[in-house]
C-alpha positions in Angstrom: 39.1 2.1 -10.8 40.6 0.5 -7.7 39.5 -3.1 -7.2 37.9 -3.6 -3.8 37.6 -7.2 -2.6 34.3 -8.2 -1.1 35.5 -11.2 0.9 35.1 -9.3 4.2 31.5 -8.3 3.5 28.7 -10.8 4.0 25.0 -10.8 3.6 24.7 -12.0 7.2 26.5 -8.9 8.5 24.2 -6.7 6.4 21.2 -8.6 7.8 22.4 -7.9 11.4 22.8 -4.2 10.7 19.3 -4.0 9.2 17.8 -5.8 12.2 19.4 -3.4 14.6 18.1 -0.5 12.6 14.6 -2.0 12.5 14.4 -2.7 16.2 16.8 0.0 17.6 18.0 -2.6 20.1 20.9 -5.0 19.9 19.3 -7.7 22.2 16.1 -7.9 20.2 18.0 -7.8 16.9 20.1 -10.7 18.0 17.0 -12.7 19.0 15.4 -12.0 15.6 18.6 -13.2 13.8 19.0 -16.3 16.1 22.4 -15.4 17.4 23.8 -14.2 20.7 23.9 -10.5 21.4 27.6 -10.6 21.9 28.1 -12.3 18.5 25.8 -9.8 16.7 27.5 -6.8 18.3 30.9 -8.2 17.3 29.9 -8.7 13.7 28.4 -5.1 13.5 31.8 -3.7 14.9 33.7 -5.7 12.3 31.5 -4.4 9.5 32.1 -0.8 10.8 35.8 -1.4 10.8 35.6 -2.8 7.2 33.7 0.2 6.0 35.6 2.6 8.2 32.3 4.1 9.3 30.4 4.2 12.6 26.9 3.0 11.7 25.2 3.4 15.0 25.2 5.9 17.9 25.1 3.7 21.0 24.3 4.3 24.7 22.7 2.2 27.4 19.2 3.4 26.5 19.6 4.6 23.0 20.6 3.0 19.6 20.2 5.1 16.5 21.9 5.2 13.1 24.4 7.9 12.4 24.0 10.0 9.2 26.4 7.7 7.4 24.6 4.8 8.9 21.2 5.9 7.5 22.7 6.2 4.0 24.6 2.9 4.1 21.8 0.9 5.8 19.4 1.9 3.0 21.9 0.5 0.5 22.2 -2.6 2.6 18.4 -3.1 2.4 18.6 -3.0 -1.4 21.4 -5.6 -1.4 19.3 -7.9 0.8 16.2 -7.4 -1.4 18.3 -8.3 -4.5 19.7 -11.4 -2.8 16.2 -12.6 -1.9 15.0 -11.9 -5.5 17.9 -14.0 -6.8 16.9 -16.9 -4.5 13.2 -16.7 -5.5 14.0 -16.5 -9.2 16.1 -19.6 -8.9 13.3 -21.4 -7.1 10.6 -20.3 -9.6 10.9 -23.5 -11.7 7.2 -24.3 -11.6 6.0 -21.2 -13.3 5.7 -17.5 -12.2 2.1 -17.8 -11.1 2.4 -21.1 -9.2 3.4 -21.5 -5.6 3.4 -18.6 -3.1 2.4 -15.1 -4.3 2.5 -12.3 -1.7 -0.1 -9.7 -2.4 -0.8 -6.4 -0.8 -4.2 -4.6 -1.1 -4.9 -1.0 0.0 -7.2 -0.8 3.0 -10.0 1.0 1.1 -10.2 -1.7 -1.6 -9.3 -5.0 0.1 -12.5 -5.8 2.1 -14.7 -5.0 -0.9 -12.7 -6.5 -3.8 -10.9 -9.5 -2.4 -14.0 -11.6 -1.6 -14.9 -11.7 -5.3 -11.2 -12.0 -6.4 -10.3 -15.1 -4.4 -12.8 -17.6 -6.1 -11.8 -16.2 -9.4 -8.1 -16.8 -8.8 -8.8 -20.3 -7.3 -10.5 -21.3 -10.5 -8.0 -19.7 -12.9 -4.7 -20.4 -11.0 -5.3 -23.6 -9.0 -1.5 -23.9 -8.2 -1.3 -20.4 -6.7 -1.0 -19.9 -2.9 -1.8 -16.4 -1.7 -0.4 -14.5 1.2 -2.5 -11.3 1.7 -1.5 -8.1 3.4 -3.8 -5.0 3.8 -2.3 -1.6 4.7 -1.8 1.9 3.5 -0.3 2.5 0.1 3.0 3.9 1.2 3.6 1.1 3.7 2.9 -1.6 1.1 5.1 0.1 -1.5 7.9 0.1 1.0 7.4 -3.7 1.5 7.2 -4.2 -2.3 10.5 -2.2 -2.8 12.2 -4.4 -0.1 10.9 -7.6 -1.7 8.6 -8.4 1.2 5.6 -8.3 -1.3 5.3 -9.5 -4.9 2.3 -7.5 -6.1 0.2 -4.6 -4.7 -3.3 -3.6 -5.7 -3.4 0.2 -5.4 -4.9 3.4 -6.8 -2.9 4.7 -9.8 -0.8 6.5 -10.6 2.1 5.3 -8.6 5.4 7.2 -8.9 8.9 5.7 -8.8 11.3 4.3 -11.3 11.5 1.0 -9.4 7.9 0.1 -10.1 5.9 -1.2 -13.1 2.1 -0.7 -13.1 -0.9 -2.0 -15.1 -4.4 -0.6 -14.9 -7.3 -3.0 -14.0 -10.5 -0.9 -13.9 -12.1 2.4 -13.0 -13.9 2.5 -9.7 -16.5 5.3 -9.6 -17.0 7.4 -6.5 -20.4 7.8 -5.0 -21.4 10.7 -2.8 -22.9 9.5 0.4 -25.0 11.9 2.6 -27.1 11.9 5.7 -30.7 11.8 4.6 -31.3 15.3 5.9 -28.4 16.8 4.0 -29.4 19.6 1.5 -27.7 17.8 -1.4 -29.4 14.4 -0.7 -32.4 15.4 -2.8 -30.5 15.7 -6.0 -30.3 12.7 -8.3 -26.8 13.4 -9.6 -24.0 15.7 -8.5 -21.0 17.4 -9.9 -17.8 18.5 -8.2 -19.1 22.1 -8.2 -22.1 21.0 -6.2 -19.9 19.6 -3.5 -17.6 22.6 -3.5 -20.5 25.0 -2.9 -21.7 23.1 0.2 -18.4 22.7 2.1 -19.5 24.3 5.3 -21.6 22.9 8.2 -22.1 19.1 7.7 -19.4 19.3 5.0 -16.8 16.9 3.6 -15.6 14.1 5.9 -12.2 12.6 5.3 -10.0 9.7 6.2 -6.9 10.3 8.3 -3.6 11.3 6.6 -1.9 8.4 4.9 -5.0 7.0 3.2 -4.8 7.6 -0.6 -8.6 7.9 -0.6 -8.3 11.1 1.5 -6.2 12.8 -1.3 -8.5 11.5 -4.0 -11.5 12.9 -2.2 -9.8 16.3 -1.9 -8.8 16.2 -5.5 -12.3 15.4 -6.7 -13.8 18.1 -4.6 -11.4 20.8 -5.9 -8.9 20.6 -3.0 -11.3 22.3 -0.5 -9.4 23.6 2.5 -9.8 21.6 5.7 -11.7 23.3 8.5 -10.4 23.8 12.0 -11.4 20.9 14.3 -12.6 18.8 11.4 -13.0 15.2 12.5 -11.1 12.5 10.5 -12.1 8.8 10.2 -9.6 6.1 10.9 -11.1 3.7 8.4 -13.7 3.6 5.6 -16.1 1.8 7.9 -15.8 4.6 10.5 -16.5 7.0 7.7 -19.8 5.3 7.1 -20.7 5.6 10.8 -19.9 9.3 10.8 -22.1 9.9 7.8 -24.9 7.9 9.3 -24.6 9.9 12.5 -25.2 13.1 10.4 -21.7 14.6 10.8 -21.3 15.3 7.1 -20.9 13.6 3.7 -18.1 11.9 1.9 -17.0 10.2 -1.3 -17.2 6.4 -1.2 -15.7 4.0 -3.8 -18.3 2.0 -5.7 -17.2 -1.4 -4.4 -17.6 -0.3 -0.7 -21.4 0.3 -1.3 -22.1 -3.5 -1.4 -24.2 -5.0 1.3 -25.2 -1.7 2.9 -29.0 -2.2 3.1 -29.0 -1.6 6.9 -28.0 2.0 6.2 -30.9 2.8 4.0 -32.8 4.7 6.7 -29.8 6.8 7.6 -27.9 7.7 4.3 -28.5 8.5 0.7 -26.0 7.6 -2.1 -25.8 9.7 -5.3 -23.6 9.3 -8.4 -20.9 11.8 -9.1 -20.2 13.0 -12.6 -17.3 12.6 -13.4 -15.4 11.1 -10.5 -13.5 7.8 -10.2 -10.2 6.3 -9.2 -8.2 3.9 -11.3 -7.3 0.6 -9.6 -4.1 -1.1 -10.9 -1.5 -3.7 -10.2 2.1 -2.7 -9.1 5.3 -4.8 -9.0 9.0 -4.2 -9.0 10.6 -3.3 -12.3 13.4 -5.7 -11.5 11.2 -8.7 -10.9 11.8 -11.4 -13.6 8.1 -12.3 -13.4 7.2 -8.9 -14.9 5.8 -10.3 -18.2 3.7 -12.9 -16.3 2.4 -10.2 -14.0 1.4 -8.1 -17.0 -0.5 -11.1 -18.4 -2.1 -11.6 -14.9 -3.2 -7.9 -14.9 -4.7 -8.3 -18.4 -6.7 -11.3 -17.0 -8.0 -9.3 -14.0 -8.8 -6.4 -16.3 -11.1 -8.7 -18.3 -13.0 -9.6 -15.0 -14.2 -6.1 -14.0 -16.2 -6.1 -10.7 -19.8 -5.2 -11.0 -20.4 -1.4 -10.9 -16.9 -0.6 -12.1 -15.8 0.4 -15.6 -13.0 -0.6 -18.0 -10.0 1.6 -18.3 -10.3 3.8 -21.3 -7.2 4.3 -23.5 -5.8 7.8 -23.4 
């Protein structure tokens, strides 16, 4: 195999290229990197000469990666993530669960789980400083992959060889109906009950991108979406739509807390069987993996009220 010297390739140059790809603008990329636009442009050209590849298609109003650029910039992101991981591993001399821990929480879990989680962590891990992010699953997994997050709380399973997961608890789904809905009079419900009533005032869903949307469709037998079906932008908006009588939906157990003001508008009914498994996700390459698994075991021993332990398969 031919030896290829790396002396002409620097992390700084890769960082410049990634910034241009992120912002699609050389001026804003230079501002983010703290250099002049001329200096950044020159380094990008030198990298293109070194690689013998044109990374970006340029015009006065347009900057976009070439097909070769897309492939190589993705590899560059992995290089930067590995470099950051190396620095953080070197700094982690005070213990893996001390200092800053960057956590991501899916939007349909965060507001309902985090308030009880924070006091628990403050007591058990007093040296831990948390930085919290709430977003959609695929966006947080991308941040996790690029080493912008350390851990993600998400609904399992999560696919991808680059991730490790540990289950924490089962969160039951509850069916929530307007009070006048035909199914509201039943004490318990099955998936077949919901499937037989997917017509007028039928199933309401979150917008595409929310994992809860796919989970609801799965529980209800993948019922086809109706034309002109309205979609909620958030779990809170879903509550408003149900309260307005537009239809029903499946709501995770933890999101039922502190809903007394809705008692005159909606009815909640248990589903049998229906739940989602909440777990912890981290990069397989993270040297803190064993500590994260112990951390997950600790959280699994502190199951939120209304949720269930994960049963062994």
